[in-house]
N, C-alpha and C positions, 0 to 999 in steps of 0.2 A: 486099695483104701484111699479115700479122698480126704485131703487135709482141709478142714473147715476153718473159715476165718472168724475170729471173735469179733463181735460188734464193737464199735468205738465206745470208749468210756464217756459217760455223760460229763464228767468233770474230773479235774486232777490229772496227774501223770498217768500215761497209759503204759501197760506192760506188754512187751512183745510176746506174741503167741507162736504156735507151731507154723501157721501159714506165713507169718512174717519171715521166719527163718527159711521156710521153703522158697520164698521169693528171693532171698539172699543167695540161696544155693543155686537157683536157676541163673541168676545174674552172674554168679561166680563161674558157672559153666560157660556162659556166653563169653566172659572175659578170657577164660582159658582158650576157647576156640579162636577168638580174635587175635590173641597174642601168638598162638601157634602160627596162624596165617601171616602175621606180621614178622615175627622174629626168625622164622625159618629161612628167610632170605639171607640173614647175616651168617648162617651156617653154610649156605650153598654158594656164597660169593666166589670161592675159589673155582668151583666147577663152572659157574656161569661165566666168570672171567675168561677161562680157557676156551669155552665153547663159543662165546660171542665176541671174543677178542676185545675186551674192554680194559681201560686203564683204571687205576685206583681212583682217580678223580671222577671218572664216569660211574664207577661203582658207588662212590660216595653220593653222587647225584641220585642214583637209583634207590639206594637204601635210605636216604634222608630226604632230599629235595622232592623227589617224585611223590613220596607219601604225603609231604606237607603241602604241595601246591593246591590241591582241591580240599585238603583237610582244613586249611585256613578258612576258605569260604564256606565249606560245609559245616565246620564247627560252629560258626556264628549263626548261619542260617538255620541249621538243624536245632541248635540250642534255643533259638527264638521260637521255633515251631514247638519244641518240647514244653516250653512254658505255657503255651496256649492250646496245644492239641493233645492227643492221646499218646502218651509216651510209649506204651507197649506196642502199638501198631507201628509207630515210627521206628522203634528199635528192631522189630522183626523185618521191616523193609531194609534197614541198614545191613542186617546180617546177610540177607540175600544178595545185596550189592557187592559186599566185600568177598563173598564166597565165589560169585561168578567171576570177579576180577582176579581172584587167586587162581582159578582155572585158566584164565586168559594169560596169566604170568607164565604158565607152563607151555603156552603156545607161542610165546614171543620169539621173533626171528632176529631181533637186533636191539640196539639201545633204545630206539624210539618206541617200538612196540612194548618193550618191557617197562619203559618209563610210564607210558600211558596206562598199562595194566596196574602198576603200583599206585598211580594217581587215584584210580577208582577203588583200590583197596583202602586208600586213605579217606576218601569221601564216605565210604561205607562205615568205616570205624569211627568217623567223626561223631556219630551219634551214640556210641557205646557208653562212654563215661558220663556225658551229660544226662542221658536217660537213666542210667543206673543210679547215679548219685541222687537225682531227683526222686526216683522211686523209693530208694532206701530212706532218704531223709523225710519222706512223707509217711513212713511207716514206723519210725522210731523217734522218741523224744531227743532233743538236741544234746542232752547230757548223757545219752546212752548210744549215740550214733557212731562213736569211734570204733567200737568193736565190729559192727557189721560192715563199716567202710573198710576196716583193716582186713576182714575176711574176704570181701569182694576184691580188694587190691591184690590179694595173694594170687588171684587168677592170672595176673601179669606174669608172675614168676613161675607158677605151675605151667602155664602155656609156654613160656620161654624155655624152661628146663625140658619140657616134653618136646619142644621143637628141636632142641639139640640132640636129645637121645633118640627120639623117633626118626629125625632126619638122618642120623647116622645109620640106624637100622635099615631104613628104607633104601638109602643110597647103596649100602652094602648088598642088600638083597637084589635090587634091580640091576646093579652093576654086573651081577653074575649072569643075567640073562639078556642084557641090552646089547646094542641099542634097539629101540622099539619103533614100530610104525604107528604114528598117531595121525588124527585128522590135521591136515595142512602141514604136517611135519613128518618127513621121512627120516628114518634112522635117528630117532629122538634119544637124547642122552637121559640117564636116570633122573637127573634133577628135574626134568620136565614132568616125569611121571609122579614125582613126589608132590609137586604143586597140584596136579590134577586130582590126586587122591585126597589131598587135604581140603579140597573145595566141597567134597560131598557132604560131610556132616552138617555144614551150615544150613542146608535145606531142611533137615529134620529139627535142628535147634530153633530155627525161625518159626516153624510150625508149633513147637512146644511153647515158646514164649507167647505167641499169639493166642493159643488155646487155653493156657493155664495160669497166666500171671494177671493179677488185678493190682493196679498201682495204688489205689487209695483204700485205706482201712474201711471195712463195712460197705464198700462200693460207693462211698461218698464222692462228691465233686470238689475239686480244689479251686481256690480262688485264682483268677487270671490276673496278670500284672495290670495295674492301672495305667492309663494313658500318661506317658511322660515319666513313669516311675524309674525306668532304667537310667535316664538322663539325670533325674533328680538325685538318685543314689550316687552316681558318678561325681556330680558336682559337690555333694555334701562330704564326700570322702576322697577328693581328688589327690591330695598329697599322699595318703595311704596307698591308693591304687597305683600311683606312679612308682612308689618305692617297691611295692609288691611285684609289679610288672617287671621292673628292672632287675630285681633280685632273682625272680624266676627265670628270666632270660639268661642271666649269667650262670645260674645253676644248671640250666638245661644244656648250655653249650658244653659243659663238662660232662654231665651225667649221660646225655644221649650219645655223645661221641664214644664214651666208654661202652655203653650197652651195644652199640652197633658194630664196634670194631674189636672188642676184646677177644672173641674167638679167633678171628684172623690173626690178631697179635700173638696169641699163644702158638699158632701154627708157624708164623714167620720168625718172630724174634726168639722163641724158645724151641723151635723146630719140632713141635708136637704134631703128630698125625691127626687127621680129622677124627678118626675113631677114638684116639686117646682124649682129644678135646671133648668129644661127646660124653665119655665116661668119667671125666673129671670136672670140666666146667659146667656140663649139663646139670649134674647134681648140685654144684655150687649155686647155680642160678635158681634151681628149685628150692633147695633147703635154706640157703641164705636169704632168699627173697621171702619165703614163707615165715621164717623166724622173725625177720624184721617187721613184716606186716602184723604178725600176732603180738609183737612187742609194743605196737603203737598204743593200744588201749591202756595197759598198765603204766606205761611211761607217761601218757597224757594225764592219767589220774594223779600220778606223783607230781607232775608239773602243776596241775590244777591246785593241789594242796599247798604249793609254794608261791605260785604267781597268779592265782585266781583267773580273772578274765583274759590275761595275757598268755595263758597256757598254750593255746593253739599257735600263737606266734613263736613261742619259744620251742615248741615241737619242731617247727620248720627250721628255725635259726640253728638250733643245736645239731640237728641231723646234717644240715648243709655244712656247718663248720667242721664236723668230724669227717664228712665225705671229702672236703677239700684236702685234708691230710692223707687219707687212705688212697685216694685216686692219684695223688702225686707220687706216692711211694710204690704202690702196687705194681705198675708196669715196669719198674726198673730194678726190682729185687734180683739178686745174683743167680738164683737157681730156679729151675722150673717148679720144684716143689713149693718154694715160697710164693711163686707167681700164682699157683693154683690156690694156695692157702689164703693169699690176699684177695683172691676173687670172692671167696666166701665173705670176708670182711666187707669188701666193697659192696657186694650185693645186699648184705644185711643192712648196712647204713643207707644205701641207695633206696631200698624198699621203704624204709621209715620216711625218708624225705619225700618220696612219691605220694605215699598215703597222707602225709602231713598236709599237703596242699589241698586235698579234698576235705580234710577235717577243717582247715582254715576257711575254705569257701562256705561250708555249712555254718561255721561260727560267725562269719562276717556278713554274708549276703542274705537278704530276706528270701523266704521260700519261693516267692513269685518270680524271682530273678535267677535262681540257681542254675537252671538249664542254660540260660544265656551266658552267665559268667563261667560256668564249667566249660561251655563250648569256646568261649574266648580264651580261657586258660589253655585248653588243649590246642587251639589254633596257634597261640603264642609260642608254646614250647616246640611244636612241630615245625613252625616256620623258622624259628631261630635255631635252637639246639638240634632238633630232629633233622632239619635240612642243612643249614649252614655249618652246624657243628660237625656233622659227618663229612661234609665236603672239605672243611678246613683240615680235618685229620688226613683225608686223602691227599690234599694239596701239599701239606707238610711232608708226607711220606714221598710223594712223587718228586718234589722239588728241593727238599732240604735233607732229609735223613736217609732216603732210600728204602727199598721194600723191607729189609730186615730191621730198619729203625722205626717200625710202626710203634713200638713201645715208647720211644722218645717223643713221637707225635702226641700220644695220649698224655704223657707227663707234661708236655708243653701246654696243652689245653687245660690241664688241671691247675698248673701254676698261674695261668692267665685269668681263668674264670672262677675257680673254686673259692678263693678268699673273697673276691669281689661279691659273689652271690651271698655268702654268709654275712658280710658287712651290711649289704643292703637290706637283708632280711632282719638283721638286728635293728637297723634304723626304723624299719617298718613296725617292729614290735614296740618301739618307743612312741611312734605316732598313733598306733592302734590301741588295742586293749579295751579298757572300760570306756574310753572316749569315742569309740567307733559309733557313727550314726548310721542307722539303716534307713533313714528317710531324709529328705531335704528339710532344712529348718524353715 
């Protein structure tokens, strides 16, 4: 059965139809795939460390910095392309790039080759969120877009949770029959087979996106950004943009260090086995993340009723403020049961904060620049929190706290960056709101 798209309304607010939600479902599936390919590395770090003889600082570089190096340039360049070109075709090409790079990760022979492979995973995934947010915001009115954005963002946590649980299942299964003979690699360890298998679905998903997704309602053409529009918008809102950027950087240093290192922290600081982490933290990532993303829409509606045009700012500020507290406490609770319970809380609040940034971009940035600004946002968080946040956690562990003090490294990051991010986002909320200008004066 084919899902037909309703024609665009001649005037007035438009109502989302079945095809609009079909597009959201496809983009959700792409997000799940992308985050499985990305997050699986954080579950495999102990096996990779042993097989390739890497230090924690080197692992931090691979899990964070490698992903961010080309993501930064790719995010800006691809974001600009998305504002001017066909988002669907660009997204399909990005899926192919990160899938091939995931396969290459399984063939890595050392730090350099693994680093390069993860770089290309990053450049492929740089197009995911800018394309998806642009497509979703073109199909839903601005006062209704929070729900589809929240649903799309759940893909991060479904993908992450599946990466944990699927990774454990595949490792256990292949460990029984390994090592394996692979092209270019003799006696390959099971973690390599996991990477190679996870690369295959991307080929089919890219074809599905290209063949079935239309990005504009009724097949219409969207407006391209005017010459100089991006610079004019930045000048008109420079104070707001600086505060938002600094707040997002501080938040990401805490949040992404937590996401990249929490599974390894449970294994080391609380002596959990990889299998136990998969069956406890995996569901926490899945269920806590989904619950947070689904809470975004009703929470935003409540904030909107109290704060009006500032609701999107307060959505980000409040979630970052709570996250500053939960990430400080979570890694240092006295028992493993509490550590797992706090992971649910951390991931619930973290997922609200992640989705809130996309809601804020749609609220603040004009439609013709959303690809660029979403790309800039993703480049910013991956260059800072995604790269250096992970490296700083690794350095703190290597040089200050020791391997079993990984929980203290995460708490130190939370103390340093959590409150600062919340404060800067609060200041941004005072600068923005009803006074935000979407064009130069």
